[in-house]
CHARMM-style PDB file with segment names, atoms N, HN, CA, C and O in Angstrom:
ATOM      1  N   MET     1      -5.407  21.520  16.356  1.00  0.00      PROA
ATOM      2  CA  MET     1      -6.416  20.494  16.510  1.00  0.00      PROA
ATOM      3  C   MET     1      -7.632  20.916  15.699  1.00  0.00      PROA
ATOM      4  O   MET     1      -7.968  22.099  15.644  1.00  0.00      PROA
ATOM      5  N   LEU     2      -8.266  19.982  15.093  1.00  0.00      PROA
ATOM      6  HN  LEU     2      -7.992  19.021  15.138  1.00  0.00      PROA
ATOM      7  CA  LEU     2      -9.403  20.291  14.240  1.00  0.00      PROA
ATOM      8  C   LEU     2     -10.590  20.860  14.997  1.00  0.00      PROA
ATOM      9  O   LEU     2     -11.355  21.638  14.428  1.00  0.00      PROA
ATOM     10  N   LEU     3     -10.769  20.500  16.254  1.00  0.00      PROA
ATOM     11  HN  LEU     3     -10.148  19.868  16.716  1.00  0.00      PROA
ATOM     12  CA  LEU     3     -11.942  20.928  17.005  1.00  0.00      PROA
ATOM     13  C   LEU     3     -11.656  22.102  17.927  1.00  0.00      PROA
ATOM     14  O   LEU     3     -12.509  22.470  18.735  1.00  0.00      PROA
ATOM     15  N   SER     4     -10.497  22.686  17.825  1.00  0.00      PROA
ATOM     16  HN  SER     4      -9.804  22.387  17.169  1.00  0.00      PROA
ATOM     17  CA  SER     4     -10.103  23.800  18.684  1.00  0.00      PROA
ATOM     18  C   SER     4      -9.746  25.005  17.829  1.00  0.00      PROA
ATOM     19  O   SER     4      -9.385  24.864  16.660  1.00  0.00      PROA
ATOM     20  N   PRO     5      -9.850  26.190  18.417  1.00  0.00      PROA
ATOM     21  CA  PRO     5      -9.397  27.371  17.680  1.00  0.00      PROA
ATOM     22  C   PRO     5      -7.923  27.219  17.304  1.00  0.00      PROA
ATOM     23  O   PRO     5      -7.158  26.560  18.009  1.00  0.00      PROA
ATOM     24  N   ARG     6      -7.544  27.821  16.213  1.00  0.00      PROA
ATOM     25  HN  ARG     6      -8.165  28.355  15.640  1.00  0.00      PROA
ATOM     26  CA  ARG     6      -6.156  27.739  15.739  1.00  0.00      PROA
ATOM     27  C   ARG     6      -5.193  28.124  16.858  1.00  0.00      PROA
ATOM     28  O   ARG     6      -5.381  29.140  17.528  1.00  0.00      PROA
ATOM     29  N   GLY     7      -4.167  27.310  17.052  1.00  0.00      PROA
ATOM     30  HN  GLY     7      -4.014  26.485  16.507  1.00  0.00      PROA
ATOM     31  CA  GLY     7      -3.164  27.572  18.068  1.00  0.00      PROA
ATOM     32  C   GLY     7      -3.491  27.003  19.439  1.00  0.00      PROA
ATOM     33  O   GLY     7      -2.619  26.969  20.307  1.00  0.00      PROA
ATOM     34  N   ASN     8      -4.712  26.560  19.655  1.00  0.00      PROA
ATOM     35  HN  ASN     8      -5.420  26.588  18.950  1.00  0.00      PROA
ATOM     36  CA  ASN     8      -5.098  25.983  20.950  1.00  0.00      PROA
ATOM     37  C   ASN     8      -4.944  24.473  20.868  1.00  0.00      PROA
ATOM     38  O   ASN     8      -5.763  23.791  20.253  1.00  0.00      PROA
ATOM     39  N   LEU     9      -3.896  23.958  21.486  1.00  0.00      PROA
ATOM     40  HN  LEU     9      -3.230  24.513  21.985  1.00  0.00      PROA
ATOM     41  CA  LEU     9      -3.632  22.519  21.435  1.00  0.00      PROA
ATOM     42  C   LEU     9      -4.218  21.786  22.634  1.00  0.00      PROA
ATOM     43  O   LEU     9      -3.962  20.596  22.817  1.00  0.00      PROA
ATOM     44  N   ARG    10      -5.000  22.481  23.450  1.00  0.00      PROA
ATOM     45  HN  ARG    10      -5.209  23.447  23.301  1.00  0.00      PROA
ATOM     46  CA  ARG    10      -5.674  21.883  24.598  1.00  0.00      PROA
ATOM     47  C   ARG    10      -4.722  21.104  25.497  1.00  0.00      PROA
ATOM     48  O   ARG    10      -5.043  20.006  25.952  1.00  0.00      PROA
ATOM     49  N   GLY    11      -3.555  21.679  25.749  1.00  0.00      PROA
ATOM     50  HN  GLY    11      -3.295  22.572  25.379  1.00  0.00      PROA
ATOM     51  CA  GLY    11      -2.593  21.066  26.649  1.00  0.00      PROA
ATOM     52  C   GLY    11      -1.646  20.068  26.005  1.00  0.00      PROA
ATOM     53  O   GLY    11      -0.734  19.571  26.666  1.00  0.00      PROA
ATOM     54  N   LEU    12      -1.844  19.764  24.729  1.00  0.00      PROA
ATOM     55  HN  LEU    12      -2.585  20.167  24.191  1.00  0.00      PROA
ATOM     56  CA  LEU    12      -0.947  18.837  24.039  1.00  0.00      PROA
ATOM     57  C   LEU    12       0.314  19.568  23.604  1.00  0.00      PROA
ATOM     58  O   LEU    12       0.272  20.739  23.228  1.00  0.00      PROA
ATOM     59  N   THR    13       1.424  18.867  23.661  1.00  0.00      PROA
ATOM     60  HN  THR    13       1.458  17.916  23.966  1.00  0.00      PROA
ATOM     61  CA  THR    13       2.668  19.427  23.151  1.00  0.00      PROA
ATOM     62  C   THR    13       2.726  19.195  21.644  1.00  0.00      PROA
ATOM     63  O   THR    13       1.940  18.423  21.095  1.00  0.00      PROA
ATOM     64  N   ARG    14       3.647  19.859  20.994  1.00  0.00      PROA
ATOM     65  HN  ARG    14       4.286  20.486  21.440  1.00  0.00      PROA
ATOM     66  CA  ARG    14       3.828  19.620  19.550  1.00  0.00      PROA
ATOM     67  C   ARG    14       4.202  18.155  19.298  1.00  0.00      PROA
ATOM     68  O   ARG    14       3.771  17.557  18.312  1.00  0.00      PROA
ATOM     69  N   LEU    15       5.008  17.587  20.201  1.00  0.00      PROA
ATOM     70  HN  LEU    15       5.358  18.073  21.002  1.00  0.00      PROA
ATOM     71  CA  LEU    15       5.367  16.174  20.080  1.00  0.00      PROA
ATOM     72  C   LEU    15       4.114  15.303  20.155  1.00  0.00      PROA
ATOM     73  O   LEU    15       3.962  14.371  19.367  1.00  0.00      PROA
ATOM     74  N   ASP    16       3.217  15.600  21.098  1.00  0.00      PROA
ATOM     75  HN  ASP    16       3.341  16.358  21.739  1.00  0.00      PROA
ATOM     76  CA  ASP    16       1.971  14.838  21.224  1.00  0.00      PROA
ATOM     77  C   ASP    16       1.174  14.873  19.924  1.00  0.00      PROA
ATOM     78  O   ASP    16       0.660  13.847  19.478  1.00  0.00      PROA
ATOM     79  N   VAL    17       1.073  16.042  19.325  1.00  0.00      PROA
ATOM     80  HN  VAL    17       1.491  16.875  19.688  1.00  0.00      PROA
ATOM     81  CA  VAL    17       0.306  16.198  18.088  1.00  0.00      PROA
ATOM     82  C   VAL    17       0.959  15.416  16.956  1.00  0.00      PROA
ATOM     83  O   VAL    17       0.268  14.753  16.183  1.00  0.00      PROA
ATOM     84  N   ARG    18       2.273  15.486  16.853  1.00  0.00      PROA
ATOM     85  HN  ARG    18       2.835  16.024  17.482  1.00  0.00      PROA
ATOM     86  CA  ARG    18       2.979  14.731  15.807  1.00  0.00      PROA
ATOM     87  C   ARG    18       2.806  13.231  16.024  1.00  0.00      PROA
ATOM     88  O   ARG    18       2.601  12.480  15.070  1.00  0.00      PROA
ATOM     89  N   LEU    19       2.890  12.799  17.278  1.00  0.00      PROA
ATOM     90  HN  LEU    19       3.057  13.408  18.053  1.00  0.00      PROA
ATOM     91  CA  LEU    19       2.723  11.391  17.617  1.00  0.00      PROA
ATOM     92  C   LEU    19       1.306  10.921  17.256  1.00  0.00      PROA
ATOM     93  O   LEU    19       1.133   9.849  16.677  1.00  0.00      PROA
ATOM     94  N   LEU    20       0.310  11.718  17.598  1.00  0.00      PROA
ATOM     95  HN  LEU    20       0.451  12.589  18.068  1.00  0.00      PROA
ATOM     96  CA  LEU    20      -1.075  11.370  17.257  1.00  0.00      PROA
ATOM     97  C   LEU    20      -1.263  11.253  15.747  1.00  0.00      PROA
ATOM     98  O   LEU    20      -1.959  10.357  15.269  1.00  0.00      PROA
ATOM     99  N   ARG    21      -0.638  12.162  15.001  1.00  0.00      PROA
ATOM    100  HN  ARG    21      -0.072  12.889  15.390  1.00  0.00      PROA
ATOM    101  CA  ARG    21      -0.745  12.097  13.534  1.00  0.00      PROA
ATOM    102  C   ARG    21      -0.209  10.762  13.015  1.00  0.00      PROA
ATOM    103  O   ARG    21      -0.825  10.127  12.159  1.00  0.00      PROA
ATOM    104  N   LEU    22       0.942  10.345  13.540  1.00  0.00      PROA
ATOM    105  HN  LEU    22       1.443  10.861  14.236  1.00  0.00      PROA
ATOM    106  CA  LEU    22       1.524   9.074  13.108  1.00  0.00      PROA
ATOM    107  C   LEU    22       0.642   7.891  13.481  1.00  0.00      PROA
ATOM    108  O   LEU    22       0.514   6.945  12.704  1.00  0.00      PROA
ATOM    109  N   LEU    23       0.031   7.935  14.664  1.00  0.00      PROA
ATOM    110  HN  LEU    23       0.135   8.703  15.295  1.00  0.00      PROA
ATOM    111  CA  LEU    23      -0.880   6.862  15.070  1.00  0.00      PROA
ATOM    112  C   LEU    23      -2.090   6.789  14.144  1.00  0.00      PROA
ATOM    113  O   LEU    23      -2.502   5.703  13.737  1.00  0.00      PROA
ATOM    114  N   VAL    24      -2.656   7.944  13.817  1.00  0.00      PROA
ATOM    115  HN  VAL    24      -2.321   8.826  14.148  1.00  0.00      PROA
ATOM    116  CA  VAL    24      -3.816   7.988  12.921  1.00  0.00      PROA
ATOM    117  C   VAL    24      -3.450   7.471  11.540  1.00  0.00      PROA
ATOM    118  O   VAL    24      -4.260   6.825  10.875  1.00  0.00      PROA
ATOM    119  N   GLU    25      -2.225   7.759  11.112  1.00  0.00      PROA
ATOM    120  HN  GLU    25      -1.567   8.284  11.653  1.00  0.00      PROA
ATOM    121  CA  GLU    25      -1.761   7.297   9.802  1.00  0.00      PROA
ATOM    122  C   GLU    25      -1.407   5.817   9.802  1.00  0.00      PROA
ATOM    123  O   GLU    25      -1.123   5.249   8.747  1.00  0.00      PROA
ATOM    124  N   GLY    26      -1.421   5.179  10.983  1.00  0.00      PROA
ATOM    125  HN  GLY    26      -1.652   5.639  11.840  1.00  0.00      PROA
ATOM    126  CA  GLY    26      -1.203   3.741  11.038  1.00  0.00      PROA
ATOM    127  C   GLY    26       0.216   3.306  11.333  1.00  0.00      PROA
ATOM    128  O   GLY    26       0.617   2.213  10.934  1.00  0.00      PROA
ATOM    129  N   ALA    27       0.983   4.130  12.019  1.00  0.00      PROA
ATOM    130  HN  ALA    27       0.657   5.018  12.343  1.00  0.00      PROA
ATOM    131  CA  ALA    27       2.346   3.720  12.382  1.00  0.00      PROA
ATOM    132  C   ALA    27       2.276   2.368  13.095  1.00  0.00      PROA
ATOM    133  O   ALA    27       1.492   2.208  14.030  1.00  0.00      PROA
ATOM    134  N   PRO    28       3.084   1.394  12.668  1.00  0.00      PROA
ATOM    135  CA  PRO    28       2.919   0.015  13.133  1.00  0.00      PROA
ATOM    136  C   PRO    28       3.431  -0.289  14.541  1.00  0.00      PROA
ATOM    137  O   PRO    28       2.937  -1.217  15.180  1.00  0.00      PROA
ATOM    138  N   HSD    29       4.409   0.470  15.038  1.00  0.00      PROA
ATOM    139  HN  HSD    29       4.811   1.224  14.518  1.00  0.00      PROA
ATOM    140  CA  HSD    29       4.949   0.157  16.365  1.00  0.00      PROA
ATOM    141  C   HSD    29       5.757   1.327  16.899  1.00  0.00      PROA
ATOM    142  O   HSD    29       6.080   2.263  16.168  1.00  0.00      PROA
ATOM    143  N   ILE    30       6.077   1.260  18.171  1.00  0.00      PROA
ATOM    144  HN  ILE    30       5.815   0.500  18.765  1.00  0.00      PROA
ATOM    145  CA  ILE    30       6.743   2.356  18.865  1.00  0.00      PROA
ATOM    146  C   ILE    30       8.064   2.733  18.203  1.00  0.00      PROA
ATOM    147  O   ILE    30       8.363   3.919  18.062  1.00  0.00      PROA
ATOM    148  N   SER    31       8.846   1.763  17.800  1.00  0.00      PROA
ATOM    149  HN  SER    31       8.603   0.799  17.913  1.00  0.00      PROA
ATOM    150  CA  SER    31      10.147   2.098  17.205  1.00  0.00      PROA
ATOM    151  C   SER    31       9.985   2.836  15.875  1.00  0.00      PROA
ATOM    152  O   SER    31      10.819   3.678  15.544  1.00  0.00      PROA
ATOM    153  N   ALA    32       8.944   2.545  15.114  1.00  0.00      PROA
ATOM    154  HN  ALA    32       8.266   1.861  15.383  1.00  0.00      PROA
ATOM    155  CA  ALA    32       8.693   3.266  13.865  1.00  0.00      PROA
ATOM    156  C   ALA    32       8.293   4.709  14.152  1.00  0.00      PROA
ATOM    157  O   ALA    32       8.710   5.626  13.445  1.00  0.00      PROA
ATOM    158  N   ILE    33       7.492   4.907  15.180  1.00  0.00      PROA
ATOM    159  HN  ILE    33       7.153   4.162  15.754  1.00  0.00      PROA
ATOM    160  CA  ILE    33       7.092   6.255  15.575  1.00  0.00      PROA
ATOM    161  C   ILE    33       8.316   7.037  16.048  1.00  0.00      PROA
ATOM    162  O   ILE    33       8.511   8.190  15.665  1.00  0.00      PROA
ATOM    163  N   ALA    34       9.130   6.405  16.878  1.00  0.00      PROA
ATOM    164  HN  ALA    34       8.971   5.468  17.190  1.00  0.00      PROA
ATOM    165  CA  ALA    34      10.333   7.058  17.396  1.00  0.00      PROA
ATOM    166  C   ALA    34      11.251   7.485  16.257  1.00  0.00      PROA
ATOM    167  O   ALA    34      11.774   8.599  16.259  1.00  0.00      PROA
ATOM    168  N   ALA    35      11.442   6.604  15.292  1.00  0.00      PROA
ATOM    169  HN  ALA    35      11.017   5.699  15.290  1.00  0.00      PROA
ATOM    170  CA  ALA    35      12.308   6.926  14.155  1.00  0.00      PROA
ATOM    171  C   ALA    35      11.743   8.096  13.347  1.00  0.00      PROA
ATOM    172  O   ALA    35      12.488   8.984  12.934  1.00  0.00      PROA
ATOM    173  N   ALA    36      10.448   8.095  13.124  1.00  0.00      PROA
ATOM    174  HN  ALA    36       9.842   7.374  13.459  1.00  0.00      PROA
ATOM    175  CA  ALA    36       9.819   9.171  12.353  1.00  0.00      PROA
ATOM    176  C   ALA    36       9.910  10.514  13.070  1.00  0.00      PROA
ATOM    177  O   ALA    36      10.015  11.559  12.429  1.00  0.00      PROA
ATOM    178  N   LEU    37       9.869  10.483  14.403  1.00  0.00      PROA
ATOM    179  HN  LEU    37       9.784   9.634  14.924  1.00  0.00      PROA
ATOM    180  CA  LEU    37       9.927  11.714  15.185  1.00  0.00      PROA
ATOM    181  C   LEU    37      11.353  12.135  15.530  1.00  0.00      PROA
ATOM    182  O   LEU    37      11.579  13.260  15.975  1.00  0.00      PROA
ATOM    183  N   GLY    38      12.311  11.236  15.324  1.00  0.00      PROA
ATOM    184  HN  GLY    38      12.127  10.322  14.962  1.00  0.00      PROA
ATOM    185  CA  GLY    38      13.689  11.532  15.660  1.00  0.00      PROA
ATOM    186  C   GLY    38      13.951  11.539  17.160  1.00  0.00      PROA
ATOM    187  O   GLY    38      14.787  12.291  17.661  1.00  0.00      PROA
ATOM    188  N   VAL    39      13.216  10.684  17.862  1.00  0.00      PROA
ATOM    189  HN  VAL    39      12.537  10.072  17.455  1.00  0.00      PROA
ATOM    190  CA  VAL    39      13.384  10.555  19.318  1.00  0.00      PROA
ATOM    191  C   VAL    39      13.619   9.090  19.643  1.00  0.00      PROA
ATOM    192  O   VAL    39      13.530   8.236  18.761  1.00  0.00      PROA
ATOM    193  N   ASP    40      13.922   8.789  20.912  1.00  0.00      PROA
ATOM    194  HN  ASP    40      13.995   9.482  21.628  1.00  0.00      PROA
ATOM    195  CA  ASP    40      14.120   7.386  21.270  1.00  0.00      PROA
ATOM    196  C   ASP    40      12.797   6.725  21.673  1.00  0.00      PROA
ATOM    197  O   ASP    40      11.797   7.399  21.920  1.00  0.00      PROA
ATOM    198  N   ASN    41      12.820   5.397  21.733  1.00  0.00      PROA
ATOM    199  HN  ASN    41      13.632   4.849  21.532  1.00  0.00      PROA
ATOM    200  CA  ASN    41      11.612   4.632  22.061  1.00  0.00      PROA
ATOM    201  C   ASN    41      11.033   5.035  23.411  1.00  0.00      PROA
ATOM    202  O   ASN    41       9.814   5.069  23.582  1.00  0.00      PROA
ATOM    203  N   ARG    42      11.899   5.339  24.365  1.00  0.00      PROA
ATOM    204  HN  ARG    42      12.889   5.311  24.226  1.00  0.00      PROA
ATOM    205  CA  ARG    42      11.440   5.713  25.708  1.00  0.00      PROA
ATOM    206  C   ARG    42      10.591   6.989  25.673  1.00  0.00      PROA
ATOM    207  O   ARG    42       9.588   7.091  26.380  1.00  0.00      PROA
ATOM    208  N   THR    43      10.995   7.953  24.854  1.00  0.00      PROA
ATOM    209  HN  THR    43      11.810   7.870  24.280  1.00  0.00      PROA
ATOM    210  CA  THR    43      10.242   9.201  24.730  1.00  0.00      PROA
ATOM    211  C   THR    43       8.835   8.923  24.212  1.00  0.00      PROA
ATOM    212  O   THR    43       7.862   9.484  24.717  1.00  0.00      PROA
ATOM    213  N   VAL    44       8.728   8.062  23.210  1.00  0.00      PROA
ATOM    214  HN  VAL    44       9.519   7.607  22.800  1.00  0.00      PROA
ATOM    215  CA  VAL    44       7.420   7.703  22.665  1.00  0.00      PROA
ATOM    216  C   VAL    44       6.615   6.942  23.710  1.00  0.00      PROA
ATOM    217  O   VAL    44       5.432   7.225  23.902  1.00  0.00      PROA
ATOM    218  N   SER    45       7.230   5.992  24.378  1.00  0.00      PROA
ATOM    219  HN  SER    45       8.191   5.762  24.222  1.00  0.00      PROA
ATOM    220  CA  SER    45       6.540   5.222  25.413  1.00  0.00      PROA
ATOM    221  C   SER    45       6.001   6.135  26.503  1.00  0.00      PROA
ATOM    222  O   SER    45       4.861   5.982  26.943  1.00  0.00      PROA
ATOM    223  N   ASP    46       6.815   7.075  26.934  1.00  0.00      PROA
ATOM    224  HN  ASP    46       7.741   7.199  26.577  1.00  0.00      PROA
ATOM    225  CA  ASP    46       6.383   8.014  27.972  1.00  0.00      PROA
ATOM    226  C   ASP    46       5.220   8.874  27.490  1.00  0.00      PROA
ATOM    227  O   ASP    46       4.287   9.138  28.248  1.00  0.00      PROA
ATOM    228  N   ALA    47       5.271   9.307  26.248  1.00  0.00      PROA
ATOM    229  HN  ALA    47       6.030   9.093  25.633  1.00  0.00      PROA
ATOM    230  CA  ALA    47       4.207  10.140  25.693  1.00  0.00      PROA
ATOM    231  C   ALA    47       2.898   9.366  25.548  1.00  0.00      PROA
ATOM    232  O   ALA    47       1.817   9.936  25.695  1.00  0.00      PROA
ATOM    233  N   LEU    48       2.997   8.068  25.261  1.00  0.00      PROA
ATOM    234  HN  LEU    48       3.875   7.605  25.142  1.00  0.00      PROA
ATOM    235  CA  LEU    48       1.794   7.260  25.102  1.00  0.00      PROA
ATOM    236  C   LEU    48       1.155   6.899  26.431  1.00  0.00      PROA
ATOM    237  O   LEU    48      -0.037   6.596  26.489  1.00  0.00      PROA
ATOM    238  N   GLY    49       1.933   6.928  27.488  1.00  0.00      PROA
ATOM    239  HN  GLY    49       2.902   7.174  27.442  1.00  0.00      PROA
ATOM    240  CA  GLY    49       1.377   6.649  28.803  1.00  0.00      PROA
ATOM    241  C   GLY    49       1.555   5.208  29.220  1.00  0.00      PROA
ATOM    242  O   GLY    49       2.057   4.384  28.455  1.00  0.00      PROA
ATOM    243  N   PRO    50       1.135   4.903  30.458  1.00  0.00      PROA
ATOM    244  CA  PRO    50       1.414   3.593  31.048  1.00  0.00      PROA
ATOM    245  C   PRO    50       0.739   2.414  30.361  1.00  0.00      PROA
ATOM    246  O   PRO    50       1.315   1.327  30.324  1.00  0.00      PROA
ATOM    247  N   ARG    51      -0.434   2.586  29.829  1.00  0.00      PROA
ATOM    248  HN  ARG    51      -0.902   3.469  29.859  1.00  0.00      PROA
ATOM    249  CA  ARG    51      -1.131   1.442  29.216  1.00  0.00      PROA
ATOM    250  C   ARG    51      -0.474   0.991  27.926  1.00  0.00      PROA
ATOM    251  O   ARG    51      -0.303  -0.207  27.700  1.00  0.00      PROA
ATOM    252  N   VAL    52      -0.107   1.936  27.082  1.00  0.00      PROA
ATOM    253  HN  VAL    52      -0.246   2.909  27.265  1.00  0.00      PROA
ATOM    254  CA  VAL    52       0.491   1.599  25.792  1.00  0.00      PROA
ATOM    255  C   VAL    52       2.007   1.608  25.879  1.00  0.00      PROA
ATOM    256  O   VAL    52       2.673   0.761  25.282  1.00  0.00      PROA
ATOM    257  N   GLY    53       2.550   2.553  26.613  1.00  0.00      PROA
ATOM    258  HN  GLY    53       2.009   3.240  27.098  1.00  0.00      PROA
ATOM    259  CA  GLY    53       3.989   2.756  26.660  1.00  0.00      PROA
ATOM    260  C   GLY    53       4.790   1.620  27.269  1.00  0.00      PROA
ATOM    261  O   GLY    53       5.999   1.547  27.046  1.00  0.00      PROA
ATOM    262  N   ASN    54       4.170   0.737  28.025  1.00  0.00      PROA
ATOM    263  HN  ASN    54       3.188   0.796  28.207  1.00  0.00      PROA
ATOM    264  CA  ASN    54       4.901  -0.373  28.640  1.00  0.00      PROA
ATOM    265  C   ASN    54       5.478  -1.339  27.610  1.00  0.00      PROA
ATOM    266  O   ASN    54       6.476  -2.008  27.876  1.00  0.00      PROA
ATOM    267  N   ALA    55       4.875  -1.413  26.475  1.00  0.00      PROA
ATOM    268  HN  ALA    55       4.063  -0.869  26.258  1.00  0.00      PROA
ATOM    269  CA  ALA    55       5.307  -2.362  25.447  1.00  0.00      PROA
ATOM    270  C   ALA    55       6.325  -1.696  24.519  1.00  0.00      PROA
ATOM    271  O   ALA    55       6.132  -1.655  23.303  1.00  0.00      PROA
ATOM    272  N   ARG    56       7.402  -1.179  25.097  1.00  0.00      PROA
ATOM    273  HN  ARG    56       7.558  -1.212  26.084  1.00  0.00      PROA
ATOM    274  CA  ARG    56       8.408  -0.484  24.285  1.00  0.00      PROA
ATOM    275  C   ARG    56       8.868  -1.334  23.128  1.00  0.00      PROA
ATOM    276  O   ARG    56       9.369  -2.444  23.305  1.00  0.00      PROA
ATOM    277  N   GLY    57       8.684  -0.784  21.925  1.00  0.00      PROA
ATOM    278  HN  GLY    57       8.276   0.118  21.782  1.00  0.00      PROA
ATOM    279  CA  GLY    57       9.163  -1.465  20.727  1.00  0.00      PROA
ATOM    280  C   GLY    57       8.245  -2.583  20.260  1.00  0.00      PROA
ATOM    281  O   GLY    57       8.440  -3.132  19.176  1.00  0.00      PROA
ATOM    282  N   ALA    58       7.253  -2.924  21.061  1.00  0.00      PROA
ATOM    283  HN  ALA    58       7.095  -2.478  21.942  1.00  0.00      PROA
ATOM    284  CA  ALA    58       6.336  -4.002  20.671  1.00  0.00      PROA
ATOM    285  C   ALA    58       5.314  -3.477  19.677  1.00  0.00      PROA
ATOM    286  O   ALA    58       5.010  -2.285  19.641  1.00  0.00      PROA
ATOM    287  N   ARG    59       4.804  -4.370  18.892  1.00  0.00      PROA
ATOM    288  HN  ARG    59       5.051  -5.339  18.921  1.00  0.00      PROA
ATOM    289  CA  ARG    59       3.759  -3.970  17.943  1.00  0.00      PROA
ATOM    290  C   ARG    59       2.489  -3.635  18.693  1.00  0.00      PROA
ATOM    291  O   ARG    59       2.117  -4.295  19.664  1.00  0.00      PROA
ATOM    292  N   ALA    60       1.831  -2.586  18.214  1.00  0.00      PROA
ATOM    293  HN  ALA    60       2.132  -2.050  17.426  1.00  0.00      PROA
ATOM    294  CA  ALA    60       0.555  -2.186  18.829  1.00  0.00      PROA
ATOM    295  C   ALA    60      -0.495  -3.221  18.512  1.00  0.00      PROA
ATOM    296  O   ALA    60      -0.506  -3.805  17.428  1.00  0.00      PROA
ATOM    297  N   THR    61      -1.365  -3.442  19.453  1.00  0.00      PROA
ATOM    298  HN  THR    61      -1.357  -2.968  20.333  1.00  0.00      PROA
ATOM    299  CA  THR    61      -2.477  -4.358  19.229  1.00  0.00      PROA
ATOM    300  C   THR    61      -3.778  -3.611  19.433  1.00  0.00      PROA
ATOM    301  O   THR    61      -3.805  -2.549  20.056  1.00  0.00      PROA
ATOM    302  N   GLY    62      -4.834  -4.159  18.916  1.00  0.00      PROA
ATOM    303  HN  GLY    62      -4.812  -5.022  18.411  1.00  0.00      PROA
ATOM    304  CA  GLY    62      -6.103  -3.516  19.175  1.00  0.00      PROA
ATOM    305  C   GLY    62      -6.843  -3.349  17.944  1.00  0.00      PROA
ATOM    306  OT1 GLY    62      -7.953  -2.819  17.959  1.00  0.00      PROA
TER     307      GLY     62
END
């Protein structure tokens, strides 16, 4: 993380960090993120949490 000492992910998993990178880069929807990470849509939905993760495969809005 840019604001933490090297190696300190502040409780984030490597998957969380990779997922955040894709979101910052503008990944268009959950299925695109899942494909890029090599995981299923459910894994991405679970990682994003209840507010965002409920829209499995739906395009992100906001």
